[in-house]
C-alpha atoms as a printed R data frame, in Angstrom:
   type eleno elety resid chain resno        x      y      z
1  ATOM     1    CA   UNK     A     1 -123.336 25.628 34.420
2  ATOM     2    CA   UNK     A     2 -121.307 26.392 31.322
3  ATOM     3    CA   UNK     A     3 -117.743 25.073 31.017
4  ATOM     4    CA   UNK     A     4 -114.991 27.564 31.837
5  ATOM     5    CA   UNK     A     5 -113.644 27.448 28.261
6  ATOM     6    CA   UNK     A     6 -117.055 28.104 26.704
7  ATOM     7    CA   UNK     A     7 -117.304 31.280 24.619
8  ATOM     8    CA   UNK     A     8 -120.902 31.713 25.821
9  ATOM     9    CA   UNK     A     9 -122.285 32.509 29.239
10 ATOM    10    CA   UNK     A    10 -125.441 31.017 30.706
11 ATOM    11    CA   UNK     A    11 -127.114 34.364 30.013
12 ATOM    12    CA   UNK     A    12 -126.209 34.016 26.308
13 ATOM    13    CA   UNK     A    13 -127.735 30.563 26.190
14 ATOM    14    CA   UNK     A    14 -130.942 31.568 27.994
15 ATOM    15    CA   UNK     A    15 -131.381 34.518 25.613
16 ATOM    16    CA   UNK     A    16 -130.831 32.409 22.475
17 ATOM    17    CA   UNK     A    17 -133.760 31.765 20.117
18 ATOM    18    CA   UNK     A    18 -133.173 28.009 20.352
19 ATOM    19    CA   UNK     A    19 -133.505 28.041 24.136
20 ATOM    20    CA   UNK     A    20 -136.577 30.258 24.025
21 ATOM    21    CA   UNK     A    21 -138.167 27.875 21.498
22 ATOM    22    CA   UNK     A    22 -137.474 24.880 23.764
23 ATOM    23    CA   UNK     A    23 -139.078 26.697 26.694
24 ATOM    24    CA   UNK     A    24 -142.247 27.558 24.733
25 ATOM    25    CA   UNK     A    25 -145.064 25.051 25.300
26 ATOM    26    CA   UNK     A    26 -146.043 23.220 22.126
27 ATOM    27    CA   UNK     A    27 -149.336 21.905 23.483
28 ATOM    28    CA   UNK     A    28 -152.388 23.575 24.920
29 ATOM    29    CA   UNK     A    29 -155.153 22.526 27.279
30 ATOM    30    CA   UNK     A    30 -157.411 20.112 25.405
31 ATOM    31    CA   UNK     A    31 -154.754 18.912 22.951
32 ATOM    32    CA   UNK     A    32 -154.341 15.155 22.630
33 ATOM    33    CA   UNK     A    33 -151.274 13.772 24.355
34 ATOM    34    CA   UNK     A    34 -148.530 12.224 22.258
35 ATOM    35    CA   UNK     A    35 -148.766  8.460 22.382
36 ATOM    36    CA   UNK     A    36 -145.993  6.580 24.151
37 ATOM    37    CA   UNK     A    37 -145.226  3.154 25.560
38 ATOM    38    CA   UNK     A    38 -143.476  2.436 28.877
39 ATOM    39    CA   UNK     A    39 -142.489 -0.801 30.608
40 ATOM    40    CA   UNK     A    40 -144.294 -1.803 33.791
41 ATOM    41    CA   UNK     A    41 -142.325 -1.605 37.022
42 ATOM    42    CA   UNK     A    42 -141.649 -5.344 37.009
43 ATOM    43    CA   UNK     A    43 -140.540 -5.194 33.364
44 ATOM    44    CA   UNK     A    44 -142.827 -8.042 32.332
45 ATOM    45    CA   UNK     A    45 -145.116 -5.959 30.108
46 ATOM    46    CA   UNK     A    46 -145.561 -2.625 28.414
47 ATOM    47    CA   UNK     A    47 -148.351 -0.072 28.719
48 ATOM    48    CA   UNK     A    48 -149.314  2.267 25.861
49 ATOM    49    CA   UNK     A    49 -151.149  5.502 26.585
50 ATOM    50    CA   UNK     A    50 -153.504  5.158 23.600
51 ATOM    51    CA   UNK     A    51 -154.977  1.960 25.052
52 ATOM    52    CA   UNK     A    52 -156.691  4.152 27.645
53 ATOM    53    CA   UNK     A    53 -158.151  6.629 25.125
54 ATOM    54    CA   UNK     A    54 -161.877  7.182 25.569
55 ATOM    55    CA   UNK     A    55 -161.998  4.675 28.450
56 ATOM    56    CA   UNK     A    56 -161.079  6.678 31.522
57 ATOM    57    CA   UNK     A    57 -159.218  9.805 32.581
58 ATOM    58    CA   UNK     A    58 -155.443  9.416 32.753
59 ATOM    59    CA   UNK     A    59 -153.209 11.454 35.064
60 ATOM    60    CA   UNK     A    60 -149.498 11.588 34.334
61 ATOM    61    CA   UNK     A    61 -147.327 12.494 37.284
62 ATOM    62    CA   UNK     A    62 -143.630 13.104 36.739
63 ATOM    63    CA   UNK     A    63 -141.420 13.579 39.748
64 ATOM    64    CA   UNK     A    64 -139.599 11.905 42.554
65 ATOM    65    CA   UNK     A    65 -141.157 10.441 45.654
66 ATOM    66    CA   UNK     A    66 -137.850  9.768 47.395
């Protein structure tokens, strides 16, 4: 929701070239994933995606299970 004092409406923002660029996928099926590192749930270690390259399939699931 846009603030009441904003000179633009949500429709203006959605139609803007910047918004359209953000909503355009930058990767395609078969492209390599960007490498990243995340902490384990217990916080005692970190896991880096590239350590799994060529070893086994990796599925990334983003969402809430609550």
